[in-house]
N, C-alpha and C positions, 0 to 999 in steps of 0.2 A: 133505358138501362134498368136492369132488374135489381131491386134492392134486396140485400140478404136479410132473411128473417130467421129468428130463433124459435124453437119449439119450447113450450112451457109444460112441465110435468108436475104431477102430484104423486105422493106416496101415501098409502092408507094403512091404518092398523086393522086388526081383525074385525073391529066394530064399524068400519067405514069412515072413521074420523080421519081428516087430512092431517098427517103428522109432518109432512115436508112438502115444500113447493120450490121448484127450481127451474132454471133455464138451461138448455143444452149449451149455452155459451160458456158455462162454468163447470158443468157436471154432466156426465153421460148417464142416461137412465139405466136402471137394472130391471131384471125381469119382474113384472108386477106393477111397475110405474105406469101411470096413465097420462097420455098426452091430452091436455085440455085446450091447447091452442097451438096450431101448426105454423102460424105466421104472426109473430109478435116481436117485441123488442128484446134487447139483450138481457134485461132484468125481469125476473118473475113478477107477474101482476095477477091480482085477484080482485075482481070487482072494481077495476080501475086504480087500485092502490099498488104501488111498486113495493115489492118485498114486504107485504103486510105481516104483522105478527100473527102466527097461527094459534098461539096460546095466550091466555090472559095471565095476569100476575100470579094466579094460583097454580098455573101450569095446566089449565084445562083447555083442551082443543076447542076452537070456536067454529070450525067448518066441517062439513061432511060431504060425502059423494055417494049419492043414491040414484040408481037407475040412469046413470050417465049425466047427472046434474049435480053441480057444486052448489051448496046452499049453506046458510048459517044454521048452526044447531039451535034447537029450540031451548027455551028457558028450562023446560022439564028435563031435557037431555043433559044440559049443563049442571043442573041441580043434582041429578043422579050421580054424575061424576064427582061432584063436590062431596056428596054423602059418602062416597067410597074412599075418600082420602084418609089414609091411616093417621091416627093420632100420634103425634110425636111428643114425647115427654121432655121437659126441660132437664138440664143437668141437675138442678136442685130437686126436681120431682124424682128423678132416677136415684139420686143419693138417698133421699128420704125413704124410698121403697127398699133400697138395699139395707139401710139401717133397720127398718122394720123387720125384714126377713132375718137378718142376723140376730136381732133381739129375740125373735121367736125361736130360732135355733138354739140360742144360749139358754133360754128359759126351758126348753124341752130337755136339755142336758142336766139341769139342776134338780 
């Protein structure tokens, strides 16, 4: 008796980072998705881990797809992404900046 198998797919961003991994048991691929395993289980697996997190706690993608091969991204690649994370000011910092701008505007009117 033949056992039913599912296909596992990945979706990439423009840099080749893996931004999504899924099984056709739950979702159908769209144009551009890449099948990385044609005979696997119901749940997506990568390197033997079922439904692995594709991002770390900072939101940085951990895997890439280059020349038909899935691999972990290098420390240098991850550090480059971290360096490009925009700085987010706290509410207090935003308030302080707004006060400083208003103070300068008022001073210029006097």
